[in-house]
Every structure is written in structure tokens, then in C-alpha cells.
C-alpha positions in Angstrom: -11.7 21.1 -21.2 -13.6 19.2 -18.6 -13.3 15.9 -20.4 -9.6 16.5 -21.1 -8.9 17.3 -17.4 -10.9 14.1 -16.5 -8.7 12.1 -18.9 -5.5 13.3 -17.2 -7.0 12.8 -13.8 -7.7 9.1 -14.8 -4.2 8.8 -16.3 -2.4 9.7 -13.1 -4.8 7.6 -10.9 -5.2 10.6 -8.5 -6.8 8.6 -5.6 -4.0 6.0 -5.7 -1.4 8.8 -5.9 -2.8 10.5 -2.8 -2.4 7.4 -0.7 1.2 6.9 -1.9 2.1 10.5 -1.2 0.5 10.3 2.2 3.1 7.7 3.2 5.9 10.1 2.2 4.3 12.8 4.4 4.1 10.3 7.3 7.8 9.4 6.7 8.8 13.1 6.9 6.9 13.7 10.1 8.4 10.6 11.6 11.8 11.8 10.7 11.0 15.0 12.6 9.8 13.0 15.6 12.4 10.4 15.8 15.2 12.9 15.6 13.9 15.5 18.1 15.0 15.4 21.8 11.4 15.5 23.1 9.6 13.5 20.4 8.0 16.7 19.0 8.0 18.0 15.4 10.2 21.0 16.3 12.5 20.5 13.3 9.7 20.7 10.8 10.7 22.7 7.7 7.9 23.9 5.5 9.9 24.2 2.3 11.2 20.6 2.6 7.8 19.3 3.5 6.3 21.1 0.4 9.1 19.6 -1.7 8.3 16.1 -0.5 4.6 16.6 -1.2 4.8 18.3 -4.6 7.8 16.3 -5.8 6.4 13.0 -4.7 3.0 13.8 -6.2 4.5 14.6 -9.6 6.8 11.5 -9.6 3.8 9.2 -8.9 1.8 11.0 -11.5 4.6 10.3 -14.0 5.0 6.7 -12.9 1.3 5.9 -13.2 1.0 7.6 -16.6 4.0 5.7 -18.0 2.7 2.5 -16.6 -0.6 2.9 -18.5 1.3 3.8 -21.6 3.4 0.6 -21.5 0.4 -1.6 -20.5 -2.1 -0.2 -23.0 -2.5 -3.5 -24.9 -3.0 -5.5 -21.7 -5.4 -2.8 -20.3 -7.6 -3.2 -23.4 -8.1 -6.9 -22.5 -9.3 -6.4 -18.9 -12.7 -5.3 -17.8 -11.3 -3.2 -15.0 -9.0 -1.2 -17.2 -10.8 -1.0 -20.6 -12.0 2.5 -19.7 -8.6 4.0 -19.1 -7.9 7.2 -21.2 -5.2 5.8 -23.5 -7.3 2.6 -24.3 -10.4 4.7 -25.0 -8.5 7.2 -27.1 -9.4 10.1 -24.7 -5.6 10.8 -24.7 -3.2 10.0 -27.5 0.0 8.1 -26.7 2.1 11.2 -27.4 0.0 13.3 -25.0 0.3 10.7 -22.3 4.1 10.2 -22.9 4.9 14.0 -22.8 2.7 14.7 -19.8 4.0 11.7 -17.8 7.7 12.3 -18.6 7.3 16.0 -17.8 5.6 15.2 -14.4 8.4 12.7 -13.6 11.2 15.0 -14.5 9.8 18.0 -12.8 9.1 15.9 -9.7 12.7 14.8 -9.5 13.9 18.5 -10.0 11.6 19.6 -7.2 13.1 17.1 -4.9 16.6 18.1 -6.0 16.1 21.7 -5.0 14.2 21.2 -1.8 15.5 18.0 -0.2 18.9 16.2 0.3 20.4 14.4 -2.7 19.7 11.0 -1.2 16.0 11.8 -1.2 16.2 12.8 -4.9 18.0 9.6 -5.8 15.3 7.5 -4.0 12.6 9.4 -5.8 14.1 8.8 -9.2 14.8 5.2 -8.4 11.2 4.6 -7.4 10.0 5.8 -10.8 12.6 3.8 -12.7 11.9 0.6 -10.8 8.2 0.9 -11.1 8.0 1.8 -14.8 10.9 -0.1 -16.3 11.4 -3.1 -14.1 8.1 -4.0 -12.3 5.8 -3.1 -15.2 7.4 -5.4 -17.8 7.9 -8.2 -15.3 4.2 -8.4 -14.5 3.6 -10.4 -17.7 6.6 -12.7 -17.0 6.6 -13.9 -13.4 4.6 -13.7 -10.1 7.9 -12.5 -8.6 7.0 -9.1 -10.1 5.0 -8.5 -6.9 8.2 -8.7 -4.9 10.0 -6.4 -7.3 7.1 -3.9 -7.3 7.1 -3.9 -3.5 10.5 -2.1 -3.6 9.4 1.1 -5.3 6.1 0.8 -3.4 8.0 0.8 -0.1 10.2 3.8 -1.0 7.8 6.7 -0.3 8.0 6.6 3.5 11.7 6.3 3.2 11.8 9.2 0.8 9.9 11.4 3.3 12.1 10.2 6.1 15.4 11.0 4.4 14.1 14.4 3.4 14.5 15.2 7.1 17.5 13.1 8.0 19.6 13.1 4.8 20.6 9.6 5.6 19.2 6.0 6.0 19.3 4.7 9.6 17.5 2.0 11.5 14.3 3.9 11.8 14.3 4.6 8.1 14.8 0.9 7.3 12.0 -0.1 9.6 9.6 2.3 7.9 10.6 0.9 4.5 10.1 -2.7 5.8 6.6 -2.0 7.2 5.5 -0.6 3.8 7.4 -3.4 2.0 5.7 -6.3 3.8 2.3 -4.6 3.8 2.2 -4.7 0.1 2.1 -8.5 -0.2 -1.2 -9.2 1.6 -2.6 -6.0 0.1 -1.7 -6.7 -3.5 -2.5 -10.4 -3.2 -6.0 -9.5 -2.0 -6.4 -7.4 -5.2 -5.0 -10.2 -7.3 -7.4 -12.7 -5.6 -10.4 -10.5 -6.5 -9.2 -9.8 -10.0 -7.5 -13.1 -10.8 -9.8 -13.9 -13.8 -9.5 -10.4 -15.2 -5.7 -10.5 -14.9 -5.6 -13.8 -16.7 -7.1 -12.1 -19.8 -4.0 -9.9 -20.0 -1.6 -12.7 -19.3 -0.9 -11.7 -15.7 -0.4 -14.3 -13.0 0.1 -12.3 -9.8 -1.0 -14.8 -7.1 1.9 -16.7 -5.6 0.5 -20.2 -6.3 0.2 -21.8 -9.7 -3.2 -22.9 -8.5 -4.4 -19.3 -8.3 -7.0 -18.9 -5.6 -5.9 -21.9 -3.5 -4.7 -22.7 0.0 -1.1 -22.0 -0.8 -1.8 -18.5 -2.0 -3.9 -17.9 1.1 -1.2 -19.4 3.3 1.4 -16.9 1.8 -1.0 -14.1 2.7 -1.2 -15.3 6.3 2.6 -15.6 6.5 3.3 -12.1 5.2 0.6 -10.6 7.4 2.4 -12.1 10.4 5.7 -10.7 9.2 4.1 -7.3 8.7 2.7 -7.3 12.3 6.0 -8.3 13.8 7.8 -5.6 11.7 5.3 -3.0 12.7 6.2 -3.5 16.4 9.9 -2.8 15.8 9.8 1.0 16.6 8.7 0.0 20.1 11.4 -2.7 20.4 14.0 -0.2 19.3 12.8 2.4 21.7 11.7 4.9 19.0 8.1 5.0 20.2 6.2 4.6 23.4 4.6 1.2 24.1 1.2 3.0 23.6 1.9 2.5 19.9 0.8 -1.1 20.4 -2.7 0.1 21.2 -3.0 1.1 17.5 -0.7 -1.4 15.9 -1.9 -4.6 17.5 -5.7 -4.2 17.0 -5.1 -3.3 13.3 -2.8 -6.2 12.9 -5.1 -8.7 14.6 -8.0 -7.6 12.4 -5.8 -7.9 9.3 -4.7 -11.4 10.4 -8.2 -12.6 11.2 -9.3 -11.9 7.6 -6.1 -13.5 6.2 -6.8 -16.6 8.3 -10.4 -16.6 7.3 -9.5 -16.4 3.7 -7.2 -19.4 4.1 -10.0 -21.3 5.7 -12.7 -20.7 3.1 -11.0 -19.1 0.0 -14.0 -16.8 -0.6 -13.7 -13.7 -2.7 -16.0 -11.8 -0.2 -13.3 -12.3 2.5 -10.6 -11.2 0.1 -12.6 -8.0 -0.4 -12.7 -7.4 3.4 -9.0 -8.2 3.6 -8.3 -5.5 1.0 -10.4 -3.0 2.8 -8.6 -3.7 6.1 -5.3 -3.3 4.3 -6.3 0.2 3.3 -6.8 1.1 7.0 -3.7 -0.6 8.3 -0.9 1.8 7.3 -2.7 5.0 8.2 -3.4 3.5 11.7 0.1 2.3 12.2 1.9 5.4 10.9 -0.5 7.7 12.9 0.2 5.6 16.0 4.0 6.1 15.5 3.4 9.9 15.2 1.0 10.2 18.2 2.9 8.0 20.6 
């Protein structure tokens, strides 16, 4: 039983799932804040919040499981993924398929009965785009990163619309922050794992030269766009200027590592850039909530 539970735990990538669902929670809390007269969380609804959390969790579980099912051949070729449960035979393909589909379907149903219809549509769309568009594109074109950034940016919008029932300027900004964050974040991963990805036929860095100046330059550009986008809630008057006390230091640190990577192209710097990217969104979204 313990080994079976561990196999399913690995199938759904629980740690990754928790970070994705956290952005949905941030989105819901920001919906409460942005739409209250005094900037408080007075409109908080426990049932809707639980629906966002549980429904989002199950949808990401399903997405990750189906992704591994479709990529089992490629996973078997990469050192990083050779120990995944389907590759190792700890779970059969039918077990993974049934479990993943069940998670995805139940997740959508949970959203349907606890949140507005728009939220449910966005939740289902995120699963479909990730599994059936982004996943097959990874072996075809580096543009898959841009396509994958769309379902990756939907969680905060899913949480936000669970409160508002509509997409407005604030919701679009939250989507854009998460959207542009994914480029330096994912390219840092692709930089570190470039050789491993090559074994599976994936080319995910933006340059044909791989770990070169052009790829690093793209990371710098998208980091600058991300920082500018992250200040928009202040510009639009949704948050106090104190938000910049969290956003700007996080952005400057992110940019410093991006520039340093462009300067020396070292994988050790890419690793620091990746670590900084993990800190960036919690700092920014918490700043929005607190200020």
C-alpha cells in the first residue's frame, strides 16, 4: 500500500501541484480584496474557497498524470524522469489513465458546483491546453513554452473569477504576471536540463544555439517585462504603493541573476535564477494581498 501511494504521489507531482494551486488561492484572495470597499477580505466565502482549492488540486493532478502518460517514451530517455512511476512500471498505463481522468473530471465537477461557470470553463481549458496542446508541441517547436504559459497562467485567474464571476482589468493583470513569469522560470529549467531534454528530442530554449547569448538575452527581456507587469496593480490604483517594497526588490534580484547569466552563461547562475523564480510569485502576490 505504501509503495502504491508513493507511485500515485509521484504521478501527480504533488509538490509542483501545491505551488500551482497556491496561485489559485492567491487569485481568490485578491478577488476578495480588489472588490471590497476597504480592501479587506470581507466577501470571503468558505465554500467557494474550498471549491477552488479541491477542484484546482484535482485538475492539476489529472493534468500531471495525463502528461506523464503521453510522455512515457520521452521520460524513459531522460535521466531526470527515468524513475517516474509509469516508466518504472510501478503503475500501469491503465491505472494512470483511469486515475488521471477521474481526477480531472471530478475536479471540473467540483468547480461547477462551487464556483461560477466561467471559473469551471477556465479550469477545464487549463487541463485541455496543458495535456492536449502543450504536451505534444514540446517535441515539435520551442514555441511550446509560449503555448504552455497559457494554462500555466490560468490558476490565479481561476481563483480570481471564482470570486468575481467575470474577467476584468485586475484579473487580466494577474494572468499576465503569471504568464510572463513562466518564461524566465522555465528557460532557467531548460538551461539546466538542456542536455537531458535533447535525449528526448526536446528543444525548449529560445535559441537554436541552446545555452547561448541569445537565449540568455530573451530571459533578460522577459524578466524586464515581468517586473513592469508586476507594478501594474499600483499603476491602476488596485494596491497601495507599499506593494513596490515587495515587488521591486524581488524583481531586481531576479533581473540581476538574469543579467549575470547573459554575461557568463554559467549553469550555476541558471540554478540561482531558478531558485529566485520560485520566490518571486509568492512575494509579489503576498505583497498585493498585504498592501
